N, C-alpha and C positions, 0 to 999 in steps of 0.2 A: 956842682949843681945844688941849689937850695931847696931840696925836697925833704919833707918831714911828715910825720904822722900826727894827726890831730887827736889828742887823748880823749876829747869829749865825744867825737863821732866815730873814732876808729878808722877814719879814712885818711888817705894821703893828700897832701897839697904841695903845690909848687909856688915859690915866692922868690922873686929876683928883680934886679934892676937892669934896664937896658937903655940904649940910646935910640930914640925914635927918629922918624924921618926929618924932623926939624932940628936935630942935634941936641935935643933936651933929654936929660936922664930922667926916666920915669920908672915907677915900680909896677910890677905885674904880679897878680896872684890868681891862681885858679885852684879850686878845691873839689873834693868829691871823687877822687880817684880811688878805685878799689885796691890797686896794688902800687907799690913803689915804682915798678917798672913803667906802668902806664903814665905816672906823673913825670918820670924822667924823659920818656919818649915825647910827651907833649911839650915839655920845656925845650928840649933839643930842637924839635921841629919849629917851635915858635921863634926861637933865636935865629935859626937858619933862615927863616922867612924874613925876619926883621933885618937881617944883614944882607938881604937880597942875594943870597948865595945860590948857586946852581945845584947845591946839594939838597935844596928843598924838594919836597915831593910834588908830583904833578897836581895833587889836590890842593896844596898850598898855593901853587902858581895860579890855579883856577880861581881861588878866592881873590887874589890880587887882581887878576885879569877882569873878573866879573865886577869887582868894586869900581874899577876904572871905567868899564863899559856902562855902568848904571847911570852915570851923569851924562852920557853921550847918546844913549839909545832911548827910544820910546819904551814905555813900560811893557807893552805887549811884545815888542821885539826882544827885550831883555829877558822876559819870562820864557819865551819860546827857546831862546838860546840856553838859558839855565836848564830847562827841561831836557833838551837834547844832550847837553854835556853830562848831566846827572845820569841819564839812562844809557848813553852810548859810549862815553869816554871814561868816566871815573871808574866804572867796574873793571876796566882793563888796565888803566894807567895810574889810578888814584894814588897808590902807595909807592910808586916808582920815583926815585929822584930824577929830576928832569935831565941831568947830565948822564943818566944811564939808559935813557930811552934811545934805542937804536933804530935805524931804518928797517931792519929785519922785524923788530917788534911791531912797527907801524904796518909793515907788509902783512904780517900774520893777522893783525887786528882787522885789516881791510878784508882779507880772505874770509875771516870768521863772519863779518857782517854780510858779505856777499852770499854766503851760504845759508844765512838765517832765513827762516820762513815766517810769515805773518800767520795769525790764526786762520786765515782763509787759505793757507797753503802757498800763497804767492810770495816771491822774493820782494825785497824792498825795491822801489823804482830806482832807476839809475840817477835821476835828478836828486832824489832823497839821499842816496849814498854820497853824491857829490857834496850836498849840503853838510852832511856829517863830517866828511873829510876836510871841508873848508874850516870847520871849527877847530879841529886839532891843529891844522896848519896855522890858523890865526893865533892860537894860544902859544905855540912854540915860536912863532915869529915875534910875538910879544916878549918872550923870554930872551930871544936874540937881541932885540932892540933895547930893552930896558934892564935886563938882568945878567948880561954878559955871557949868555949861552953861545958857545963857539959857532954853532950852525944848527939849522933845523933838520932833524932826521926825517921830517915829513917831506921836505923838499927833495931829499935823496930818494926816498921811497916812491915818490910819484903819487899821482892822484888815483881816485876810483870814481866810477860813475861818469856822468856827463852833465854839462851845464844846461843844455836845452832838451826839453821833453820831446817825445815823439809827436808826430803830427796828430793834432786832436781831431776827433770825429764830431761833426756838427750835424744836427738835425736839419733837414730841408724844411721849407715852410709847409709842405704838404705833410711831412711827418709830424711837425709840431701841431698842425691843425687836427690831425688824427688823435694826438695825445690830449689836447686841451678839451676836446669834446667830452672826454671822460671825467673832467674836473668839474664838479658841480657845487663846490663851496666857494663863496665870494672871495675869501682871502687868498687861497692858493691860485684861483683863477686870475686874480689881479697880479699877484706876485710873478707867476710864470710868464704872463704876457709881457710884463715890464722887462724881465730878464731876457726873454727871447728877442724882443724887438728893439731893445736899446743896447744889449751887450754889456751892461754894467756888471760889476762884481757883486758878490753877496754882501760884503761889508758896506758897499755903497748903497745897495738896496735897503739894507736894514737901518741906514742912517737917514733915509729920506723922510722929509716932512712935506705936507701939502704945499707949503710956501716955496718949495723947490720947483714946483710946476708953474710955468707961465702958459696958461691955457690960451690966452689971447694970441700969443705968438707961436704957440705949439712947440715950446722948448722946455727941456728938463735941464736944470742947472745942477751939475755934480760938484759939490764943494766940500764934502766931508765923508768920513768913513767910520763905521761902527766896529768896535772891538771890545774884548773883555780882558782886563788886566788886573791881576791879583784878586780875581773874583768879582771885580766891579765893572759894570758896563760904562764904557767911555766913548765919546765922539771926538775923533781927531780930524784935523785937516789932512788932506792927502800928503804923502811923503814928497812928491815932486810937483812942481808947478804944472806940468803937462797933465797930471791927473785931474786937475780942475778943468772942466770942459762943459760945453753946452751940446745937448743932443736934440735933434729935431724929432718931433713926435708925429706919427700919423693920426688922422682924425679919430679913427676907431679906438686907438690906445688912450687918447685924451678922454674919450667917452667912458672907457672902462674904469679909468682912475677916478673920474668924477662920480661915476655911479657908486664905486666902492666907498669913496669919501662921504657920499650922501647918506650911506647906511650908518655912519658913525654918529652917535649922539653926543652933544656937548664936546665936540672935538676942537682942540686948539690947532690951527694950521701950522704952528711951529713945533708941535709935538711930533714924535716919530710916527710915521704912518703905519709901520709894521714893527711893533714893539716885541719882537721875538729874537731868538738866537739863531746862529748859523745852523745849528743842529736841527732846528725846527724846519728850516728851508730844505735841508738835505733829506729830512724824513718824509716830506710830502710827496 
């Protein structure tokens, strides 16, 4: 291994040549290691990953997997996936070589997550546990398909949680009317009436502009979705064609929206009608 100490800085560096994925020989150098051992371990892990060896750590496999996902997923989906993996997978499996991850390790990890409690004292929902488990399964399946891992220990261990949530509880119209009587601010009043009587999602609500409303025909056109990716607000088209739809509006809801829009000064009908975040909606 080509590891040496820089006499000027007193720190260690690693410098070597390797064959990249195109077959070209290239030079790699990384500096700033405090100890020789750190430099050697970094070089060993880099070469293992470059060789697509199953001796690579789970963390290195995640880097390759997420780089592959980045060109195929929306920024918001990629960001959510990255957050979940960083918080729930890497602390358990990050340093373990992927060919040393066993079904028992997966099982013990599942049991740990199922026993965890949130700040409010409640366990994670079964659908959330299923989502987490799907991530580790997808990553190890990626290793099986592209890096020669003999088999996925996640498949042997089995899953946790469940795909479908429990039956949701909905307000009746009478319950909603009781609630909305206590809302005396124009924006929340308009927001909650739209949400209740149209059934649209929060992201769809926050992407709405006045031009999405066809008051003549009493129709709301759902064609986009609001999200935050890398700290930036973005408007996306829905993920599936079925998400684009027209919703018939009752007369009173048209009047509520028109009254709210009439309160806005110098408003462009193509601007977002509710320029807030999802957390604002949930806090009202």
